[in-house]
Every structure is written in structure tokens, then in C-alpha cells.
N, C-alpha and C positions, 0 to 999 in steps of 0.2 A: 462562615463558609470554610470548609476544609480545603486542604491543598489539592484534593482531587475533585472538588466540587466546582472549581472555577468555570468549566464549560457551560454550566447551567446559568451563569450570569448572562450568557449570550442568547438565551431563549427569546427575549423580545425581538430579536432579529428575524425570527420565523414569521410572525404576523407582519412585521415591517416589510419583509421581502415580498410577501403575498400582496399587500396593499400597493406597494410600488409597481408590481407586475400588472395588477389590475388597472392602475392609474396610468400605465404606459409611460413610466418615468424613464430617465436616461439609462442607457445600458450599463454604464460604469457603476452607477449607484445600485442598480438591481444586482449586478454581478457580485459586488462586495457584500451587500446585505445577505444574499442567498449563500455566499461562501461562509460567512460567519454563522448563518443559520444552520448550516450542515453540521457544525462542530458539536453543539449540544445534542442534536438528534443522534449523531454517531456515538457520543458518550453514553447516552441512555441505552442505545442498542448494546454497547459493550457491557454496561453494568447489568442489564437484564440477562445477557448471556452468562456472565459470571455467576449471577445468583442462581440461574437454572443449573449451572455446572456444580455448584455447591450442593444442591438438592439431589442431583442425579448420580453422584459418585464419580470417581476418577476416570473410568472408561468412557461412559456416555458424556461426562463433563468435558473431557478432552476433545471428543468428537464435536461437541457443540462449539467449543472455543475455536477450533480450526475451521468449522463450517461458517460461523458468523463473524470470525475475526476480521475479515476484510470485506464484509458485506456492504458498508457504505461506499467504498471505492468501486465495488462491482456494480452497484446500483447506478452511481454517477456515470460509469463507463457505458452501461447498457443504454442509458438515455442518449449519451453522445453517439453511440453506435447507431441508434435508430435515426438520429439526426444526420447521419452521414459524415460525422467528424472523425474519420478514421485516424488521421494523424494525431488528433488530440487524444484519442483513446490509447494509441501506442505510446505517446509521450507520457501519459499518466502512468502506464505500466512501468516504463523505465524510471520515471520520477519516484514511484513508490519503492522500487527496488533500491535505487540510489539513496533515497531519503532514509529508509530504515537502516541501511548498512553504514552510511557515512554521517548523516545528520543526527539520527537518533542514537546510534551506538556511540558516535563521537561525543555527543552531549552527555550521555550516560557515563562514559569513561572519564570525561573531564570533571563533571560536578561530583561524581562518586569518588574520584581520586584526589580531590583537592586537599582533604584532611587526612589522607592515608598514603603510606609509602607505595603500596600497590594493592590491587584487589584480585581475587581469585574466582574462577568459575570452572565448571565441569568441562574439561577440554574435549572429552570424548563426544559428549552430546553436541557441543558447539561445532566441532569439526565435522560431525556427521551431517548437520544441517548445512554447513558451508559447502561440503562436498556435493550435496544435493543441488545447491545453487550453481556450482561449477558445471555439473552435468546438464543442468537446465540451460546454462549459457551456451553450451555446445549445440543444443537443439535450436535455441532461439535465433542463433546467428546463421544457421544453414540456409534458410530461404533468402536472406540478404546476400549471402555468398553466391547462391545460384543466380540471383538477379544481376550481380556484378559480372559473373562469368558468361552467362548465357541468356541474359534478359535485357531489359531496357535501362538498367542502372538503378541506383538507390533514389528514394524520394528526396526532395529538397526540404529543408526545415520549414520553409514558408508554405508548403503544400497543405491543402485541406483534405484531399482525398485523391488517391491514385488507383485507377482500375487496372489491375494486373491480369494477365491471361490465366486461363484455366489450369495450366500446368503448375504455376506457383501457388494458385489457390488450393489445388489438390495437395501440393507439398506441405503447405501450411496446415491444412486439416489433418494430414497424416502425422505431422510433428505434434500437433495439439493432442491427438489421441495417445501418442507415446508418452507425452508429458503427464497426462491425466493418469495413465496406467502407473507411471513412476510415482505419482503423488499418492495413489491408493496404496501402493507397496510401502511408501514412507509412513502412511497412517498406521498400517499394520505393524510396522517396525517400532514406531514411537508410542502407540497406544496398547500394543499387545506384547510382542516378544521382548522389547527393551523399554518397557514403560517406566521403570525406575530412573532411567537416565533423563527423561523428559518431564518429570514432575518434581522439580525442586521444592523443598520444604519452604513454606512461607508462614509468617506470623500473622494470623488473622484476628489477633486480639482487639484491633481497632476497627474491625469490620462491622461489629454490631450484629443484631438479630437478622438472620437470612430472610429474604423475601419468600413469601409463599409461591408455589408453582403458578397459581392463578395470577398473582400480581406480576410475576416475571413474564408470563406469556402475554398478558395485556400490555405491559410496558414494551415488550419486543414488537408486538403488532403496531402499537402507536408510533414507536420509533421508526419502524419500517415504512409506514405511510408517510411520516414527516420527512424522512430521508428522500423518499420518492418525489414528494412535492418540491422540496428544496433543490433536488438534483435537476428536475425538469426546468425550473426557473433558471438555475445556474447555467445549464447547457444552452438554453435559448438565448442567453445574453452574451455568451463567450465571443462569438464572432464580432458583434458590434463593439463590445467592450475592448477587445484586442485592438481594433482599428482606432478607436478613440484614444486609447492609452498609448498608442504607438508601439505596442508589443506584438509579438507573433503569437498565434494560437499555440504554436509549439512550446514557447516559453511558459505560457499560462498552464498548459497541460502538464509539463514536466516539473514545474515548481509549485504553482498555486494549487491546482486541482489535486496533485499528489499529496500535498501537506494537509489540506483542510479535511479530507475524508477520514484521516486517522490521527488528527491532532491530539485527541484525548488519550489514545493508547500510547502515542509518543511521549506524552507528559508522564504517564504511569511508569514507563521504562526509566526515565530520568529520576523519578521519585524513588523507585526501589533501588536504583544504583546508589543514591545518596544514603540509603539505609544499609548499604553494603550487601545487597542481595543481587550480586552481579549475575548469578545463574539465571535468575528470572529476567533481568534486563537484557541479557544476551539472547535468551530464548524468545523474548518479545521481538527484538530487532531482527535477528537472523531468521527466526521462524516465520515472521510475517513476510519477509522478502521471499523465502522459499515458497510460501503459499501463493504469492503473487505470480511468481515465475512458473510454478508447476500446476496451478489450478486456475487462477483468475485469468491469466493471459490465454491459455488454451480454450477455456470456456467462452471467452469473448470471440475468439476466432470461429468456433463452431456456431455460436449464436448469430454471427454476422451472416450466416447462410439463410437466416429467416428474418433478420432485422436489417433495416437500412436499404440503400439503393443497390448494393452488390456486396459479395463476400469481401472480408478484410484479409488481405494477405499479411502474413507475419514478417513483413519486410521493414526493418527499421532504417532510419537515415544514419549517416556517418557519425553524427554527434551522439545519437542514442546508442549505437554499437559501442562507441568508445566509453560511454558512461556505464553501460552494463558490464563490459569486460573489466574495466578498472574497479568498479565497486565490488564485483564478485571475487576478483583476484585479491583485493585488499581484505575482504571478509575471510578468505581462507588464511591469509597471513596473520591477521590479528587474533584469530581463534586458535592458532596452532600451539601457543604456549600455555594457554589456560590462565593467563594473568594479564592485568592491564594497569596503566598508570595515567595520570591526568594529561601527560604530554602526548600519549597515543591518541587521546581524545582530541587534542588540539590539531594533530596531524590529520585525523579523519575529517574534522570540520573544515580545515583548510582545503582539502581536496574537494569537498562538497561546494565550497564557495567559489573555487577556481572553475569547476564545471558549470556552476550557476552563471558566472560571468560570461563564460564561453557561449552558453545557451542564450543569454540575453542579447549578445551581439550577432548571433547566428541569423 
């Protein structure tokens, strides 16, 4: 089993989760089985996307990667949205941004820098994506600021769903449209006008023979269906599992759900950093966060107008606002110099664990 093939060891958890769901087993067992089952399906989706990208050239390949890069998280969130778990959805958005910037980038810098004095990456490309994140943060916090100033206040971490008035719903939809427009402009920037900055060279000598287009498409479809099944089971068990474990749905959304949907991609970022390919590692971590903030979050807001009991306002609780702002400010700081050390990785991981502890007791 290769270092990148470990997620497929978890494939047995897919039928296990389905059997447990059909047998009406305990919510906690179902939750963990389905969470583990998401990991190999997400890994297969990522692999199929990469193989299609290899066959379709850098332009279309880049578009495929950014389109399907966070598909598992989006699918999980859509099921949660349909179930009315608005606060879990928002927590998973924040958790994905934090996880990529602090946990993934921190682990990549730490393990990549253990045997090296320092590692280097393209400062211009990294700073460009970090700046996109900072601009997204300005938009993401405005509905919350409106609620604090002229509304009913921020939601509590223990809330499951809060129905805000039409004004803040409209504000959230408008912000979502602006973020998507910014995302499209960012795609044009990274895939067309400044493509060389965002396509770092990588050694594919150990990749093997590329999959055919037919095989890649079939794998992508199978993975999509499997992610959907696992996501539905996972979401159905969240509320009861949270109660039985003594954890809040907020903590499960911000930590557990945010990690399992992209565990395979996170592992790849650490692996390439250990091979001294920090350009690719930073691109995976910061780029994925930017996609969550600029595309996934606004898509979920707009989809909430047709899914679930009522539209989801883009109003985060106080812990989530703190997590977003700290993670994005740190992303801008660590990418400013174009180099990293193992100790910077330790510092990023420390911030993530401090935030995790705070979320646990919230």
C-alpha cells in the first residue's frame, strides 16, 4: 500500500455504515462508521479528478481541480442544509477554512521542515490566494456585524438553526453573489492571465500510467454516489451522536465534519511538503480555503433558498468569527515571506489546537 493509498483501507466502513443504518444501530457507531466511510470516497473523487486533469491539459485540468476539489464537503453540507442543520453547515465552513490554514499548512510546514533549515515557495502566488481569503473574510463577517448592530444578535454555539428576518437573508444572498463573482475573477486570474504562478512543477514519475477518460469519469460518478450515501447517513446521525457523546453539534461540525471530507487531500499536502514541494503544499492548503470561502459558502447560502426549512443567513457565532479572522490573518502573515520552518508549523498547529479546545468547551 503506497503512502497515498491508505484511505482505501477504510473502504470496508462504507458497507459497514450502510448495514448499521439499516439495522438501526446506535447513533454514535453509525456516525463514526459513516465518517470513516467518507474518507475513501473523497480520496477516490480526488484521484479521479486528478486523472481527468492529466488527460485534459492545464487549463481544463485546473478548472476540474477547483470545481471538484471540495466536492465532498459541499455534498455533506448540502445534506445537512436539507436537514435544517444550519449551524452545523456554518461550523463546517469555518472548520474547513481553519483546518486548511492551521492544521494542514501547519503539519506540512512541520513535517516538511524537520530535516531542512527552511523551505521556500512562490510568495506571489501564495500571497495572492491569502489576499483573496482576507477579502472574503470582510464579506463573510458583514451579516454578523449587521445582526450585532441592528438585529437579534449572534447565534449561540449550541443552536441548531436560527430563523433570521428577510433583511439579513437578503444581505447574505447579496454577499454570496459578490463572493461568487470574485471567485470567477480569481479563476480567470489563476487559470488564464497568471496561469504560470498557480501551476507549480511536480514530479509525476511515480504516478504510473494515467487512467483513461472513461475510467476517470466512471470513478468520479461512483465516488459521487458513495459520498452522497455516506453523507446522508452521517448527517442523519449527527444530532443523536452529539447528544450521546456529550458534544455540541457545533464542535462536531467545526472539527470532525470539516476534517473527514478532505482528509485525503490534507494528507497529500503533508506528503508533498515532506518531498520539499512547498509550492504545491501551500497551493493545496490556502487554495482550498479560498475555494471554501469564495465558492462553497456562498453556494450553500443560495441553495438554502430551495433546500431546508428556510434560507440560511450567513451569520456566524462569536467563536466562528474569531476562528475565521485569526486563521485568515495568520495565512496572510505566513505566506508573506515565501519561506517556512518547522517551528512555524508548530505555531500553526498550536493555534489550531487552542481553537479546538475553545470550541470543545463552548
